[in-house]
TORBA-213904 format. One line per field, with one value per residue (C-alpha): residue number from 1; x, z, y. Coordinates in nm, 4 decimals, decimal comma, m for minus. Last residue first. Layout:
! residues N
num: (NUM | ...)
c1: (X | ...)
c3: (Z | ...)
c2: (Y | ...)
END
This chain:
! residues 475
num: (475 | 474 | 473 | 472 | 471 | 470 | 469 | 468 | 467 | 466 | 465 | 464 | 463 | 462 | 461 | 460 | 459 | 458 | 457 | 456 | 455 | 454 | 453 | 452 | 451 | 450 | 449 | 448 | 447 | 446 | 445 | 444 | 443 | 442 | 441 | 440 | 439 | 438 | 437 | 436 | 435 | 434 | 433 | 432 | 431 | 430 | 429 | 428 | 427 | 426 | 425 | 424 | 423 | 422 | 421 | 420 | 419 | 418 | 417 | 416 | 415 | 414 | 413 | 412 | 411 | 410 | 409 | 408 | 407 | 406 | 405 | 404 | 403 | 402 | 401 | 400 | 399 | 398 | 397 | 396 | 395 | 394 | 393 | 392 | 391 | 390 | 389 | 388 | 387 | 386 | 385 | 384 | 383 | 382 | 381 | 380 | 379 | 378 | 377 | 376 | 375 | 374 | 373 | 372 | 371 | 370 | 369 | 368 | 367 | 366 | 365 | 364 | 363 | 362 | 361 | 360 | 359 | 358 | 357 | 356 | 355 | 354 | 353 | 352 | 351 | 350 | 349 | 348 | 347 | 346 | 345 | 344 | 343 | 342 | 341 | 340 | 339 | 338 | 337 | 336 | 335 | 334 | 333 | 332 | 331 | 330 | 329 | 328 | 327 | 326 | 325 | 324 | 323 | 322 | 321 | 320 | 319 | 318 | 317 | 316 | 315 | 314 | 313 | 312 | 311 | 310 | 309 | 308 | 307 | 306 | 305 | 304 | 303 | 302 | 301 | 300 | 299 | 298 | 297 | 296 | 295 | 294 | 293 | 292 | 291 | 290 | 289 | 288 | 287 | 286 | 285 | 284 | 283 | 282 | 281 | 280 | 279 | 278 | 277 | 276 | 275 | 274 | 273 | 272 | 271 | 270 | 269 | 268 | 267 | 266 | 265 | 264 | 263 | 262 | 261 | 260 | 259 | 258 | 257 | 256 | 255 | 254 | 253 | 252 | 251 | 250 | 249 | 248 | 247 | 246 | 245 | 244 | 243 | 242 | 241 | 240 | 239 | 238 | 237 | 236 | 235 | 234 | 233 | 232 | 231 | 230 | 229 | 228 | 227 | 226 | 225 | 224 | 223 | 222 | 221 | 220 | 219 | 218 | 217 | 216 | 215 | 214 | 213 | 212 | 211 | 210 | 209 | 208 | 207 | 206 | 205 | 204 | 203 | 202 | 201 | 200 | 199 | 198 | 197 | 196 | 195 | 194 | 193 | 192 | 191 | 190 | 189 | 188 | 187 | 186 | 185 | 184 | 183 | 182 | 181 | 180 | 179 | 178 | 177 | 176 | 175 | 174 | 173 | 172 | 171 | 170 | 169 | 168 | 167 | 166 | 165 | 164 | 163 | 162 | 161 | 160 | 159 | 158 | 157 | 156 | 155 | 154 | 153 | 152 | 151 | 150 | 149 | 148 | 147 | 146 | 145 | 144 | 143 | 142 | 141 | 140 | 139 | 138 | 137 | 136 | 135 | 134 | 133 | 132 | 131 | 130 | 129 | 128 | 127 | 126 | 125 | 124 | 123 | 122 | 121 | 120 | 119 | 118 | 117 | 116 | 115 | 114 | 113 | 112 | 111 | 110 | 109 | 108 | 107 | 106 | 105 | 104 | 103 | 102 | 101 | 100 | 99 | 98 | 97 | 96 | 95 | 94 | 93 | 92 | 91 | 90 | 89 | 88 | 87 | 86 | 85 | 84 | 83 | 82 | 81 | 80 | 79 | 78 | 77 | 76 | 75 | 74 | 73 | 72 | 71 | 70 | 69 | 68 | 67 | 66 | 65 | 64 | 63 | 62 | 61 | 60 | 59 | 58 | 57 | 56 | 55 | 54 | 53 | 52 | 51 | 50 | 49 | 48 | 47 | 46 | 45 | 44 | 43 | 42 | 41 | 40 | 39 | 38 | 37 | 36 | 35 | 34 | 33 | 32 | 31 | 30 | 29 | 28 | 27 | 26 | 25 | 24 | 23 | 22 | 21 | 20 | 19 | 18 | 17 | 16 | 15 | 14 | 13 | 12 | 11 | 10 | 9 | 8 | 7 | 6 | 5 | 4 | 3 | 2 | 1)
c1: (m6,1540 | m5,9493 | m5,8873 | m5,7792 | m5,5333 | m5,3821 | m5,3438 | m5,5628 | m5,4258 | m5,3554 | m5,5939 | m5,4120 | m5,3919 | m5,6100 | m5,8802 | m5,6040 | m5,4223 | m5,7235 | m5,8116 | m5,4742 | m5,5326 | m5,8594 | m5,7320 | m5,4415 | m5,7008 | m5,8955 | m5,6020 | m5,4730 | m5,7489 | m5,6938 | m5,3115 | m5,3358 | m5,5541 | m5,3115 | m5,0170 | m5,1567 | m5,2995 | m4,9562 | m4,9440 | m4,9283 | m4,6489 | m4,6174 | m4,2756 | m4,2847 | m4,5614 | m4,5054 | m4,5490 | m4,3374 | m4,0282 | m3,7796 | m3,7851 | m4,0975 | m4,4488 | m4,7207 | m5,1072 | m5,0769 | m5,3064 | m5,0148 | m4,8270 | m5,1237 | m5,1593 | m4,7678 | m4,8327 | m5,1295 | m4,9670 | m4,6572 | m4,8994 | m5,0410 | m4,6887 | m4,5714 | m4,8678 | m4,8157 | m4,4695 | m4,1614 | m3,9770 | m3,6159 | m3,4179 | m3,6846 | m3,7553 | m3,9077 | m3,8180 | m4,0245 | m4,0167 | m4,0095 | m4,1625 | m4,1102 | m4,3212 | m4,1089 | m3,7514 | m3,6355 | m3,3294 | m3,3069 | m3,2907 | m3,1984 | m3,2781 | m3,2428 | m2,9630 | m3,2441 | m3,5598 | m3,8438 | m4,1283 | m4,3965 | m4,1722 | m4,1433 | m4,1637 | m3,9136 | m4,0083 | m3,7441 | m3,6803 | m3,7198 | m3,6144 | m3,6967 | m3,4578 | m3,6227 | m3,5163 | m3,7664 | m3,8442 | m3,8546 | m3,7302 | m3,6275 | m3,3815 | m3,4958 | m3,2325 | m3,3349 | m3,5004 | m3,4331 | m3,6632 | m3,5634 | m3,3725 | m3,0209 | m2,9430 | m2,8063 | m2,5153 | m2,6080 | m2,5953 | m2,7788 | m2,6171 | m2,7898 | m2,9676 | m3,2805 | m3,3134 | m3,0638 | m3,1549 | m2,9360 | m2,6272 | m2,6812 | m2,9644 | m2,8846 | m2,9383 | m3,2480 | m3,3609 | m3,6573 | m3,8312 | m3,7328 | m3,7345 | m4,0993 | m4,2199 | m4,0875 | m3,7719 | m3,4841 | m3,6230 | m3,4999 | m3,5706 | m3,7826 | m3,7922 | m3,4187 | m3,3411 | m3,2792 | m3,5721 | m3,7177 | m4,0615 | m4,1005 | m4,4065 | m4,5625 | m4,7895 | m5,1136 | m5,3526 | m5,4755 | m5,2675 | m4,9579 | m4,9449 | m5,0227 | m4,7336 | m4,4742 | m4,5678 | m4,5505 | m4,2255 | m4,0768 | m4,2023 | m4,0388 | m3,7223 | m3,6939 | m3,7767 | m3,5457 | m3,2513 | m3,3170 | m3,2255 | m3,4540 | m3,2761 | m3,1937 | m2,9767 | m2,6024 | m2,4828 | m2,3285 | m2,6482 | m2,7966 | m2,9202 | m3,0644 | m2,8863 | m2,9329 | m2,8421 | m2,5787 | m2,6895 | m2,8444 | m2,6879 | m2,5206 | m2,4877 | m2,3565 | m2,2217 | m2,4037 | m2,4792 | m2,4203 | m2,5960 | m2,7412 | m3,0971 | m3,3911 | m3,6328 | m3,9577 | m4,2362 | m4,5949 | m4,7438 | m4,4318 | m4,5671 | m4,5269 | m4,4729 | m4,4618 | m4,2335 | m4,4042 | m4,4532 | m4,5355 | m4,2069 | m4,0196 | m3,7670 | m3,3868 | m3,1990 | m3,0424 | m2,7302 | m2,7644 | m2,8533 | m2,5620 | m2,3033 | m2,5129 | m2,4881 | m2,1920 | m1,8968 | m1,7662 | m1,4915 | m1,2725 | m0,9440 | m0,6015 | m0,3120 | m0,2880 | m0,1801 | m0,3227 | 0,0042 | 0,0572 | m0,1931 | 0,0635 | 0,3879 | 0,5650 | 0,8973 | 0,8849 | 0,5157 | 0,5647 | 0,9091 | 0,7497 | 0,4458 | 0,7000 | 0,9195 | 0,6440 | 0,5843 | 0,4494 | 0,1352 | m0,0178 | m0,3666 | m0,5243 | m0,8872 | m1,0697 | m1,3964 | m1,5943 | m1,8409 | m1,9814 | m2,2392 | m2,2506 | m2,5061 | m2,3249 | m2,5519 | m2,9494 | m3,0725 | m3,0975 | m2,7457 | m2,6188 | m2,2714 | m2,0065 | m2,0360 | m2,3311 | m2,2540 | m2,5060 | m2,3021 | m2,4304 | m2,1354 | m1,9089 | m2,0293 | m2,0161 | m1,6379 | m1,5743 | m1,7567 | m1,5334 | m1,2116 | m1,3095 | m1,4035 | m1,0411 | m0,8740 | m0,5046 | m0,4299 | m0,2945 | m0,4661 | m0,4082 | m0,6539 | m0,5818 | m0,8417 | m0,7848 | m0,9756 | m1,0771 | m1,3225 | m1,4613 | m1,6452 | m1,9303 | m2,1369 | m1,9644 | m1,7593 | m1,9093 | m1,7872 | m1,9763 | m2,1192 | m2,3150 | m2,5929 | m2,7106 | m2,5941 | m2,9569 | m3,2592 | m3,3868 | m3,7628 | m4,0829 | m4,0708 | m4,1601 | m4,0258 | m3,6921 | m3,5454 | m3,1983 | m2,9608 | m2,7909 | m2,5068 | m2,3786 | m2,0571 | m1,9576 | m1,6080 | m1,5651 | m1,6624 | m1,4009 | m1,4452 | m1,2460 | m1,0482 | m1,0158 | m0,7757 | m0,8116 | m0,6129 | m0,5071 | m0,8258 | m0,7507 | m0,9954 | m0,8672 | m1,0021 | m0,8046 | m0,9851 | m1,0745 | m1,2418 | m0,9633 | m0,9513 | m1,0872 | m1,1505 | m1,5091 | m1,5205 | m1,6869 | m1,3767 | m1,2888 | m1,2864 | m1,5776 | m1,5657 | m1,5136 | m1,8083 | m1,7600 | m1,5486 | m1,2491 | m1,4058 | m1,2710 | m1,3905 | m1,4866 | m1,5130 | m1,6963 | m1,9220 | m2,0333 | m2,3341 | m2,4485 | m2,4664 | m2,2208 | m2,3338 | m2,2760 | m1,9007 | m1,8834 | m2,0050 | m1,7555 | m1,4785 | m1,5692 | m1,5532 | m1,2130 | m1,0579 | m1,0492 | m1,2068 | m0,9618 | m0,9631 | m0,6308 | m0,4208 | m0,1046 | m0,0932 | m0,4531 | m0,7858 | m1,1118 | m1,3630 | m1,4483 | m1,7150 | m1,7463 | m1,6170 | m1,2903 | m1,2121 | m1,4161 | m1,1588 | m1,2346 | m1,0614 | m0,8774 | m1,0469 | m0,9033 | m1,0692 | m1,4106 | m1,2812 | m1,6034 | m1,6081 | m1,8302 | m2,0691 | m2,2835 | m2,4631 | m2,3904 | m2,0429 | m1,8674 | m1,6924 | m1,4065 | m1,2915 | m0,9381 | m0,9039 | m0,5627 | m0,5176 | m0,2037 | m0,0939 | 0,1551 | m0,0012)
c3: (4,6158 | 4,5013 | 4,1749 | 4,3408 | 4,5886 | 4,2838 | 4,0986 | 3,8249 | 3,4636 | 3,3576 | 3,1052 | 2,7873 | 2,7018 | 2,4050 | 2,6424 | 2,8441 | 2,5198 | 2,4067 | 2,7676 | 2,7580 | 2,4014 | 2,5020 | 2,7904 | 2,6051 | 2,3471 | 2,6219 | 2,7805 | 2,4600 | 2,4593 | 2,8326 | 2,7881 | 2,4936 | 2,6709 | 2,9725 | 2,7415 | 2,5835 | 2,9090 | 3,1071 | 3,3261 | 3,6749 | 3,8913 | 4,2619 | 4,3886 | 4,7723 | 5,0052 | 5,2652 | 5,0712 | 4,7768 | 5,0067 | 4,7583 | 4,3596 | 4,1536 | 4,2509 | 4,1947 | 4,2114 | 4,1181 | 3,8505 | 3,6076 | 3,7326 | 3,6881 | 3,3289 | 3,2757 | 3,3976 | 3,1853 | 2,8656 | 2,9692 | 2,9816 | 2,6356 | 2,4830 | 2,6436 | 2,5022 | 2,1742 | 2,1597 | 2,1260 | 1,7836 | 1,8598 | 1,9392 | 2,1659 | 2,2817 | 2,6196 | 2,6449 | 2,9692 | 3,0089 | 3,3081 | 3,4730 | 3,8088 | 4,0870 | 4,3711 | 4,3740 | 4,7225 | 4,9245 | 5,2377 | 5,6135 | 5,9489 | 6,2920 | 6,5302 | 6,7677 | 7,0522 | 6,9402 | 6,9051 | 7,1572 | 7,2384 | 7,5320 | 7,4708 | 7,0962 | 7,0627 | 6,7320 | 6,4455 | 6,2999 | 5,9515 | 5,7631 | 5,4081 | 5,2043 | 4,8950 | 4,5128 | 4,2834 | 3,9453 | 3,6112 | 3,4271 | 3,5612 | 3,3510 | 3,2287 | 3,1514 | 2,8775 | 2,8851 | 2,6082 | 2,5634 | 2,3832 | 2,6484 | 2,6911 | 2,7762 | 3,0349 | 3,1571 | 2,9395 | 2,9718 | 3,3081 | 3,6222 | 3,7426 | 4,0776 | 3,9068 | 3,7875 | 3,9459 | 4,2624 | 4,4695 | 4,2884 | 4,0122 | 3,8636 | 3,5159 | 3,4361 | 3,2451 | 2,9810 | 2,9827 | 2,6793 | 2,6770 | 3,0602 | 3,0643 | 2,8136 | 2,9767 | 2,9358 | 3,0999 | 3,4333 | 3,6306 | 3,9855 | 4,2477 | 4,5640 | 4,6684 | 4,6036 | 4,2780 | 4,2232 | 3,8484 | 3,9639 | 3,6832 | 3,4614 | 3,3734 | 3,2548 | 3,1943 | 3,5078 | 3,5043 | 3,8376 | 3,6972 | 3,4054 | 3,6136 | 3,8702 | 3,6174 | 3,4370 | 3,7586 | 3,8587 | 3,5095 | 3,5248 | 3,8424 | 3,7446 | 3,4126 | 3,5022 | 3,7883 | 3,5425 | 3,3020 | 3,5733 | 3,6938 | 3,6985 | 3,8836 | 3,6753 | 3,7848 | 3,4384 | 3,4317 | 3,5809 | 3,9269 | 4,1724 | 4,4800 | 4,8085 | 5,1503 | 5,4006 | 5,6566 | 5,9963 | 6,2032 | 6,5567 | 6,4429 | 6,0553 | 5,8569 | 5,5165 | 5,2275 | 5,1732 | 4,8902 | 4,7658 | 4,4731 | 4,5859 | 4,3806 | 4,5753 | 4,4318 | 4,5584 | 4,5149 | 4,1782 | 3,9837 | 3,6230 | 3,3594 | 2,9660 | 2,7576 | 2,4359 | 2,0992 | 1,8604 | 2,1338 | 2,1382 | 2,0159 | 1,7514 | 1,8424 | 1,7807 | 1,4696 | 1,5272 | 1,4573 | 1,8074 | 1,8542 | 1,6295 | 1,3055 | 0,9749 | 1,0670 | 0,8641 | 0,6588 | 0,3918 | 0,5033 | 0,3189 | 0,4917 | 0,3607 | 0,6676 | 0,8740 | 0,9681 | 1,0144 | 1,3216 | 1,5304 | 1,5744 | 1,3769 | 1,1374 | 0,9823 | 0,8357 | 0,6615 | 0,5746 | 0,3992 | 0,2475 | 0,0870 | m0,0221 | m0,1962 | m0,3602 | m0,3551 | m0,0111 | m0,1065 | 0,2001 | 0,1846 | 0,4706 | 0,5243 | 0,7867 | 0,9440 | 1,1460 | 1,4236 | 1,4906 | 1,7727 | 2,0854 | 2,3353 | 2,5893 | 2,8774 | 2,8388 | 3,0631 | 2,7850 | 2,6864 | 3,0618 | 2,9388 | 2,7044 | 2,3754 | 2,1584 | 1,8232 | 1,5446 | 1,2263 | 0,8864 | 0,8240 | 0,9476 | 0,7306 | 0,4265 | 0,5016 | 0,5332 | 0,2185 | 0,0474 | 0,1852 | 0,0601 | m0,2673 | m0,3103 | m0,4475 | m0,3974 | m0,5029 | m0,3753 | m0,0252 | 0,3289 | 0,5601 | 0,9161 | 1,1466 | 1,3811 | 1,6974 | 1,8496 | 2,1482 | 2,2646 | 2,5928 | 2,5677 | 2,8080 | 3,1067 | 3,1371 | 3,4061 | 3,7564 | 3,9427 | 4,2682 | 4,3733 | 4,6364 | 4,6089 | 4,9556 | 5,1009 | 4,8790 | 4,8982 | 4,9748 | 4,8357 | 5,0914 | 4,8536 | 4,5300 | 4,6880 | 4,5181 | 4,3506 | 4,4249 | 4,2157 | 4,2829 | 4,0108 | 3,9990 | 3,6933 | 3,6007 | 3,6288 | 3,3782 | 3,1824 | 2,8702 | 2,8485 | 2,5276 | 2,4966 | 2,2464 | 2,0743 | 1,9058 | 1,5698 | 1,4701 | 1,1925 | 0,9062 | 0,6975 | 0,9708 | 0,9980 | 0,9004 | 1,0897 | 0,8832 | 0,9661 | 0,8769 | 0,6247 | 0,3527 | 0,2096 | m0,1670 | m0,4030 | m0,6198 | m0,5202 | m0,1400 | 0,0764 | 0,4105 | 0,7177 | 0,9612 | 1,2245 | 1,5441 | 1,4810 | 1,1987 | 1,0311 | 1,0692 | 0,7001 | 0,5196 | 0,8165 | 0,8787 | 0,5216 | 0,4974 | 0,8506 | 0,7078 | 0,9229 | 1,2365 | 1,4373 | 1,3312 | 1,4165 | 1,7665 | 1,8084 | 1,6758 | 1,8896 | 2,2197 | 2,0772 | 2,0456 | 2,4320 | 2,5959 | 2,8457 | 3,1508 | 3,2347 | 3,4910 | 3,3033 | 3,2185 | 3,0700 | 3,2778 | 3,2512 | 3,4608 | 3,8129 | 3,8775 | 4,2744 | 4,3104 | 4,4861 | 4,8563 | 4,9847 | 4,9147 | 5,0423 | 4,7525 | 4,5410 | 4,2576 | 3,9095 | 3,8149 | 3,8214 | 3,4753 | 3,3343 | 3,0119 | 3,0636 | 2,9213 | 3,0142 | 2,7263 | 2,3999 | 2,3673 | 2,0684 | 1,8158 | 1,5906 | 1,3349 | 1,1711 | 0,8742 | 0,7600 | 0,4235 | 0,3582 | 0,0065 | m0,1001 | m0,0039)
c2: (m2,6932 | m2,9882 | m2,8124 | m2,4805 | m2,6618 | m2,8378 | m2,5050 | m2,4262 | m2,3855 | m2,0344 | m1,8935 | m1,8117 | m1,4439 | m1,3122 | m1,1642 | m0,9952 | m0,8519 | m0,7037 | m0,5477 | m0,3844 | m0,2364 | m0,1133 | 0,0586 | 0,2145 | 0,3537 | 0,5026 | 0,6735 | 0,8105 | 1,0936 | 1,1935 | 1,1670 | 1,3897 | 1,6605 | 1,6629 | 1,7026 | 2,0169 | 2,1412 | 2,0986 | 1,7795 | 1,7771 | 1,6489 | 1,5652 | 1,5087 | 1,6155 | 1,6377 | 1,3776 | 1,0337 | 1,1370 | 1,2134 | 1,1600 | 1,1868 | 1,1798 | 1,0773 | 0,8423 | 0,8596 | 1,2311 | 1,2331 | 1,3239 | 1,0383 | 0,8044 | 0,9129 | 0,8589 | 0,5315 | 0,4570 | 0,5742 | 0,3609 | 0,0503 | 0,1421 | 0,1725 | m0,1599 | m0,3598 | m0,1921 | m0,3428 | m0,0969 | m0,0889 | 0,0139 | 0,3488 | 0,4715 | 0,8071 | 0,9500 | 1,3355 | 1,4267 | 1,8124 | 2,0007 | 2,3078 | 2,4640 | 2,5791 | 2,4511 | 2,2817 | 2,1556 | 2,1785 | 2,0002 | 2,0666 | 1,8803 | 1,9296 | 1,6154 | 1,7309 | 1,7298 | 1,5748 | 1,7959 | 1,7573 | 1,4599 | 1,3702 | 0,9961 | 0,9819 | 1,2535 | 1,4188 | 1,4561 | 1,7981 | 1,9243 | 2,2422 | 2,3304 | 2,5094 | 2,6574 | 2,6639 | 2,8557 | 2,6849 | 2,8617 | 2,5636 | 2,2154 | 2,0235 | 1,6841 | 1,4379 | 1,1807 | 0,8652 | 0,6136 | 0,2899 | m0,0128 | m0,1756 | m0,2787 | m0,6459 | m0,8558 | m1,0514 | m1,3531 | m1,7168 | m1,6895 | m1,8716 | m2,1808 | m2,2098 | m2,3324 | m1,9549 | m1,7277 | m1,5803 | m1,7965 | m1,6760 | m1,4182 | m1,2307 | m1,0816 | m0,7138 | m0,6247 | m0,3635 | m0,1319 | m0,2735 | m0,6490 | m0,6610 | m0,5225 | m0,7350 | m1,0471 | m1,2518 | m1,0953 | m1,2254 | m0,9084 | m0,9862 | m1,1522 | m1,3869 | m1,4006 | m1,0466 | m0,8487 | m0,6428 | m0,6021 | m0,7162 | m0,9562 | m0,9643 | m1,2990 | m1,1621 | m0,9763 | m1,0146 | m0,6437 | m0,5944 | m0,7445 | m0,5256 | m0,2145 | m0,2805 | m0,3603 | m0,0143 | 0,1446 | 0,0373 | 0,0892 | 0,4412 | 0,5369 | 0,3855 | 0,5116 | 0,8642 | 0,8497 | 0,7165 | 1,0137 | 1,2518 | 1,5152 | 1,8513 | 2,1552 | 2,4006 | 2,4511 | 2,4498 | 2,1130 | 1,9693 | 1,9838 | 1,7358 | 1,8731 | 1,9511 | 1,7823 | 2,0903 | 1,9899 | 1,9264 | 2,1913 | 2,2706 | 2,5763 | 2,5932 | 2,2882 | 2,3729 | 2,2028 | 1,8335 | 1,5842 | 1,2774 | 1,4658 | 1,4433 | 1,4618 | 1,6921 | 1,8192 | 2,0650 | 2,1084 | 2,0814 | 2,0694 | 2,1400 | 1,8697 | 1,8729 | 1,5711 | 1,5274 | 1,4406 | 1,1371 | 0,8903 | 0,7131 | 1,0083 | 0,9375 | 0,8765 | 1,1976 | 1,3290 | 1,5343 | 1,9135 | 2,0347 | 2,2636 | 2,4283 | 2,4056 | 2,2488 | 1,9787 | 1,9716 | 1,6913 | 1,6647 | 1,9286 | 1,8942 | 1,8265 | 2,0496 | 2,2596 | 1,9554 | 1,6040 | 1,3935 | 1,6365 | 1,4371 | 1,1687 | 1,2064 | 1,4439 | 1,4048 | 1,0690 | 1,0679 | 1,4411 | 1,3537 | 1,0409 | 1,2583 | 1,5363 | 1,3053 | 1,1274 | 0,7261 | 0,7722 | 0,9792 | 1,0902 | 1,2074 | 1,4165 | 1,4077 | 1,6121 | 1,5221 | 1,7888 | 1,8230 | 1,4931 | 1,5109 | 1,3122 | 1,1472 | 0,9246 | 0,9346 | 1,0098 | 0,7079 | 0,4547 | 0,5279 | 0,4675 | 0,3287 | 0,4574 | 0,6606 | 0,7110 | 0,8686 | 0,9049 | 0,8216 | 0,9508 | 1,1513 | 0,9081 | 0,6384 | 0,8508 | 0,9302 | 0,5472 | 0,4757 | 0,7482 | 0,6029 | 0,2470 | 0,3734 | 0,4914 | 0,8242 | 0,8702 | 0,5217 | 0,1727 | 0,2082 | 0,2242 | 0,3673 | 0,5383 | 0,6800 | 0,9558 | 1,0662 | 1,3816 | 1,4193 | 1,7575 | 1,7935 | 2,0246 | 1,8120 | 1,7216 | 1,3907 | 1,1570 | 1,0271 | 0,7632 | 0,6906 | 0,4067 | 0,3346 | m0,0339 | m0,1626 | m0,1271 | m0,0726 | 0,3093 | 0,2953 | 0,1576 | m0,1112 | m0,4083 | m0,2544 | m0,1601 | 0,1217 | 0,1240 | 0,3975 | 0,6598 | 0,9135 | 1,1280 | 1,3393 | 1,5617 | 1,6529 | 2,0416 | 2,2842 | 2,4816 | 2,2568 | 1,9090 | 1,8447 | 1,4657 | 1,2875 | 0,9632 | 0,7114 | 0,5060 | 0,3752 | 0,1535 | 0,0614 | m0,2217 | m0,4541 | m0,7770 | m1,1103 | m1,4069 | m1,7118 | m1,9191 | m2,3099 | m2,5309 | m2,2882 | m2,3132 | m2,3676 | m2,1489 | m2,1336 | m1,7801 | m1,8734 | m1,8755 | m1,6864 | m1,8546 | m1,7641 | m1,5068 | m1,5033 | m1,2680 | m1,0353 | m0,7367 | m0,3682 | m0,2754 | m0,6127 | m0,7863 | m0,5054 | m0,4486 | m0,6975 | m0,5530 | m0,1918 | 0,0031 | 0,1844 | m0,0825 | m0,0960 | 0,2830 | 0,2155 | m0,0753 | 0,1458 | 0,4214 | 0,2224 | 0,0447 | 0,4047 | 0,4481 | 0,7336 | 0,9046 | 1,1311 | 1,2343 | 1,0359 | 1,0783 | 0,6984 | 0,7352 | 0,7326 | 0,5602 | 0,7542 | 0,6256 | 0,4026 | 0,3660 | 0,7089 | 0,7884 | 0,8506 | 0,5602 | 0,2971 | m0,0328 | m0,2409 | 0,0169 | 0,1900 | 0,1539 | m0,1815 | 0,0213 | 0,1870 | 0,3666 | 0,5145 | 0,8154 | 1,0549 | 1,3526 | 1,5168 | 1,6892 | 1,5517 | 1,7180 | 1,4992 | 1,5708 | 1,3340 | 1,3297 | 1,1035 | 0,9953 | 0,8357 | 0,6605 | 0,5862 | 0,3255 | m0,0055)
END
């Protein structure tokens, strides 16, 4: 190969993202997050090229993935005479990702704390609180691709450039809760012809990012600076608008300074612009729990309870696990005492973070009551931040087709949310977390509720009647 093509692609994160490296946390450490960012040898945040290669391979048409990105475990390819070779089948990728470089904005790294909710107690589940680092939106990521050809113009190079132009990057974990979203900014192409003196001189005297110099041509540039990348389609064809009816507290797991005898103020979760928000993980957890309750209540199942204890857990087979995703049960909770063959699966639904607009932040003081004397307990004054009178938008999207049954159950769950039957965030049983739908969204929910009920009745009527148990038959 006498011609080297170097492509430099620049991405910008439009949401928080991370490639976690839990193996870097020392056992028993409480000073670093449970899921710290992957870092290079100089302790700088780092996104490995392997993550981008996997995303690009997924973007390519299935029939071209092997030829573009290689294969290590596929079926052996037929030879020219139509005979299948005896050994091999593995081929190297002609598309080589050389490396990545992150440029962080002025904002600090983001910190997120999350916990699971026990379905039986409706409270935080023990030993599930975890803390992770995230790259803030606005972080820029550059990476380089090398292609070797025999000519300065090649169909392979054109195909890779077209693949990049249509690419919708999603980096790292947490994609169904709004993490990892990115946009392609530019793609620059530098041709280095090693048969010429100038090309050979450039190849030998420059290295790394310096290979893409002022002689590179811009082959792709996004139309606008923000919001130009396509998003997954809305599940219901529209976002849903809500207003905080009382107050809302989604905690960040951090506390403000202590004053006097008062403990630190429990702070609300904020984004990189210091705006209060409801994270996508909260929407996902609240709606999943309600959908499970609705489907079990009307007798459509089996539907798991998505708790990981000795009696219930993510089954990986029901319609809820298929739509929301699932994680494998282990140990005694595995079916039949055997470990599952898969570690889990990503769901079809995508929940984005919801910044709260026009809300006022208040500090509410609380005190525990002494059960013997009936007065305030000494040293038990505490406080928390809440958001009141704000507005927020639920962006519920999907990247795969969602069954009609799940769509109907989600409509009913959202209607229950708008009616105040369930809440968002903490302390929903004492005046927090009640939302009301804005007029347009309330009208849509009222209209769709009838259709959703009809869908559930149809599925219930078509479901097979379970055989009676031995006790029922004897009765």
